[in-house]
KENUPA-837053 format. One record per residue: residue in three letters; chain; x, y negated, z of N, C-alpha, C, CB in turn. Coordinates in Angstrom, 2 decimals. Last residue first. Glycine has a CB too. Example, Ala and Ser with C-alpha at 12.3 -4.5 7.8 and 13.67 -1.06 7.14 Angstrom:
<nodes>
{node 'SER', 'A', {12.85, 2.25, 7.08}, {13.67, 1.06, 7.14}, {12.90, -0.03, 7.87}, {14.08, 0.60, 5.72}}
{node 'ALA', 'A', {13.19, 5.69, 7.80}, {12.30, 4.50, 7.80}, {13.20, 3.30, 7.80}, {11.31, 4.47, 9.05}}
</nodes>
This chain:
<nodes>
{node 'UNK', 'A', {-14.87, 8.06, 22.68}, {-16.27, 7.48, 22.86}, {-16.79, 9.58, 23.74}, {-17.31, 6.68, 20.59}}
{node 'UNK', 'A', {-12.21, 9.71, 22.02}, {-12.36, 8.23, 23.05}, {-13.75, 7.73, 23.81}, {-12.03, 6.90, 22.07}}
{node 'UNK', 'A', {-12.89, 10.42, 19.28}, {-12.96, 10.89, 20.56}, {-12.94, 10.23, 22.13}, {-12.09, 11.60, 20.46}}
{node 'UNK', 'A', {-13.17, 7.75, 18.00}, {-14.59, 8.75, 17.61}, {-14.27, 9.79, 19.14}, {-14.44, 9.96, 15.51}}
{node 'UNK', 'A', {-11.41, 6.73, 17.57}, {-12.22, 6.45, 18.47}, {-13.32, 7.14, 18.89}, {-12.51, 5.55, 18.25}}
{node 'UNK', 'A', {-9.46, 7.71, 16.57}, {-9.09, 8.22, 17.79}, {-10.67, 7.51, 19.16}, {-7.10, 7.45, 18.06}}
{node 'UNK', 'A', {-10.54, 8.22, 13.89}, {-10.58, 9.42, 14.52}, {-10.40, 9.23, 16.25}, {-9.42, 10.31, 13.83}}
{node 'UNK', 'A', {-9.98, 5.64, 13.61}, {-11.85, 5.85, 13.43}, {-11.76, 7.30, 14.33}, {-12.70, 6.16, 11.24}}
{node 'UNK', 'A', {-7.18, 4.97, 13.96}, {-8.28, 4.63, 14.66}, {-9.54, 4.96, 14.19}, {-8.26, 3.43, 14.84}}
{node 'UNK', 'A', {-7.31, 6.56, 11.27}, {-6.66, 7.61, 12.34}, {-7.44, 6.70, 13.61}, {-4.52, 7.73, 12.39}}
{node 'UNK', 'A', {-8.32, 5.75, 8.77}, {-8.45, 6.66, 9.59}, {-8.43, 7.15, 10.56}, {-8.25, 7.00, 9.48}}
{node 'UNK', 'A', {-6.42, 3.30, 9.08}, {-8.25, 2.86, 9.69}, {-8.13, 4.46, 10.03}, {-10.01, 2.15, 8.17}}
{node 'UNK', 'A', {-4.24, 4.40, 8.49}, {-4.10, 3.78, 9.35}, {-5.25, 3.58, 10.55}, {-3.73, 2.87, 8.75}}
{node 'UNK', 'A', {-4.70, 5.29, 5.56}, {-4.07, 6.33, 6.58}, {-4.88, 5.41, 8.26}, {-1.70, 6.34, 6.40}}
{node 'UNK', 'A', {-5.26, 2.89, 4.50}, {-6.21, 3.76, 4.71}, {-6.47, 4.34, 5.57}, {-6.25, 4.38, 4.18}}
{node 'UNK', 'A', {-2.92, 1.84, 5.46}, {-4.24, 0.94, 5.36}, {-5.02, 2.12, 5.68}, {-4.68, 0.08, 3.80}}
{node 'UNK', 'A', {-1.66, 2.86, 3.60}, {-0.90, 2.99, 4.84}, {-2.07, 2.48, 6.06}, {0.63, 1.96, 4.75}}
{node 'UNK', 'A', {-2.24, 2.55, 0.33}, {-2.98, 4.27, 1.53}, {-2.16, 4.09, 2.88}, {-2.36, 6.50, 0.73}}
{node 'UNK', 'A', {-1.59, -0.28, 0.85}, {-2.80, 0.11, 0.85}, {-3.26, 1.51, 1.12}, {-3.18, -0.24, -0.19}}
{node 'UNK', 'A', {1.33, -0.19, 1.05}, {0.57, -0.68, 2.10}, {-1.36, -0.22, 1.62}, {1.04, -2.62, 2.20}}
{node 'UNK', 'A', {1.50, 0.63, -1.87}, {1.79, 1.84, -0.69}, {1.15, 1.35, 0.76}, {3.64, 2.12, -0.43}}
{node 'UNK', 'A', {0.30, -1.13, -3.32}, {-0.06, 0.30, -3.19}, {0.43, 1.11, -1.37}, {0.92, 1.08, -4.68}}
{node 'UNK', 'A', {2.03, -3.00, -3.07}, {0.55, -2.44, -2.61}, {-0.16, -2.09, -2.79}, {-0.05, -2.65, -2.33}}
{node 'UNK', 'A', {4.27, -1.64, -4.00}, {4.51, -2.33, -3.00}, {2.85, -2.01, -2.32}, {5.08, -3.96, -3.44}}
{node 'UNK', 'A', {3.97, -0.93, -6.89}, {4.49, 0.23, -6.24}, {4.04, -0.29, -4.55}, {6.37, 0.49, -6.64}}
{node 'UNK', 'A', {3.66, -3.43, -7.79}, {2.18, -3.03, -7.85}, {2.38, -1.65, -6.34}, {1.64, -2.26, -9.94}}
{node 'UNK', 'A', {5.65, -4.65, -7.09}, {4.94, -5.21, -6.53}, {3.71, -4.56, -6.75}, {5.06, -6.38, -6.77}}
{node 'UNK', 'A', {8.01, -3.46, -9.11}, {7.88, -2.96, -7.73}, {6.85, -3.57, -6.80}, {9.11, -3.11, -7.10}}
{node 'UNK', 'A', {5.95, -4.28, -11.45}, {6.14, -2.63, -10.93}, {6.34, -2.43, -9.73}, {7.24, -1.87, -11.45}}
{node 'UNK', 'A', {7.06, -6.77, -11.90}, {5.61, -6.43, -11.06}, {5.25, -5.14, -10.39}, {4.50, -6.55, -11.96}}
{node 'UNK', 'A', {9.54, -6.63, -11.55}, {9.66, -6.84, -10.98}, {7.74, -6.92, -10.12}, {10.70, -7.60, -11.37}}
{node 'UNK', 'A', {9.40, -5.51, -14.29}, {10.42, -4.47, -12.97}, {9.68, -5.28, -11.77}, {12.75, -4.74, -12.90}}
{node 'UNK', 'A', {8.49, -7.67, -15.64}, {8.73, -6.13, -15.95}, {8.72, -5.54, -14.68}, {10.13, -5.75, -16.73}}
{node 'UNK', 'A', {10.88, -9.09, -15.19}, {9.33, -9.64, -14.93}, {8.48, -8.21, -15.21}, {8.78, -11.11, -16.20}}
{node 'UNK', 'A', {12.86, -8.18, -16.39}, {12.95, -8.69, -15.35}, {11.69, -8.70, -14.43}, {13.42, -9.80, -15.63}}
{node 'UNK', 'A', {12.29, -8.49, -19.19}, {12.27, -6.81, -18.17}, {12.74, -7.18, -16.70}, {13.67, -5.36, -18.84}}
{node 'UNK', 'A', {11.54, -11.25, -19.29}, {10.58, -10.29, -20.00}, {11.08, -8.81, -18.62}, {11.16, -9.98, -22.24}}
{node 'UNK', 'A', {14.65, -11.64, -19.28}, {13.72, -12.22, -18.04}, {12.45, -11.78, -18.87}, {13.83, -14.16, -17.55}}
{node 'UNK', 'A', {15.82, -10.91, -21.55}, {16.26, -10.23, -20.27}, {15.26, -10.56, -19.25}, {17.69, -10.68, -19.78}}
{node 'UNK', 'A', {14.63, -12.05, -23.89}, {14.33, -10.57, -23.38}, {14.83, -10.18, -21.95}, {14.99, -9.53, -24.37}}
</nodes>
């Protein structure tokens, strides 16, 4: 049982980190596109 609990917590943390990184990447790409538009 403890191993299963640890695994579930670990996967939850991993999922949250992945979501955070994807949202951050989206934000960064948006900013890059905006800067590119203003530069040209």
